[in-house]
N, C-alpha and C positions, 0 to 999 in steps of 0.2 A: 722245769720251773726254776725261776730264779728271783731273787729280790732286786728291786729297782732302787736306784738312787733318786733323791728328790729332783735332780736335774732331768733325769730320764723320764720321770713321771710327768714333770711339767711340759716336756716336749711332746708327749703322746696326745693324739687327737681322740678323746674319749667322749662317749655319750652315755647317759644314764638310762634308766628304764623309761619306757614311753615311746612315743612315735616321732621323736626328734631325729632328723637326719644328721649325718656327719657335717654337711654343709651348714645347716642351721646352728649346730653346736659351735662350729668355727666362727660363724658370724656373731653369735652371742658373746664370744670371748674377745672380740675385737675391742681394743681401746680407742679412744678418740684419736683421729688422724692416722690410724693403721689401715693398711690396704690388704685385701685378700684377692688373689687371682684364681679364677676358676676356668680351666681349659674346657672347651666345648666337648671334647671327647670324654671327659669325666662326668659330664651331666647326662644321666640316663633317664631322667624323668620326662614325662610327656608335656609338662607345663614349664613355663619360663621361670627362671630363678627370681624374678621380680615378685612373684606371688609369695615366696618364702620371706623375702625382705620386707614386703608390705605387712605380713602377719607379725613379724618380729617388731617392726616399727610401731604398730598399733598396740601390741600387747605389752611391750617394755618401754614405751615412750622414748625411743631413740631415733636418731635421724641418720640416714645412709644415702650414699650416692652410688648408683649402679650404672656403669657405663659398659658398652659393648666395644670390643676392638674393631677397628676399621675393616680388617680382613675377615671378620666373623670367626675368629679362632677361640674366643672366650670372653669372659666378663671380668671386670674389676669391681669390687665392693669396698667403699671407703666409709668409715664411720665418721660422721660429722659432729654429733652431740651424744 
């Protein structure tokens, strides 16, 4: 066990209690015009990531743009508002 610096803590991808996935937590932390890349091999769910984006959009009143790479290697999520 060791103590973390504030910079190390800010860089960690954490999630609290409940059923929020690491992907949903990362999307919630996006600032306006930031982009998150999700490789297809990291997505282990049976449903499409757009369902998670839609839920966050509805619940938190934010706007996102979800695009698929041309070669189907992953997705990009950009926060618009």
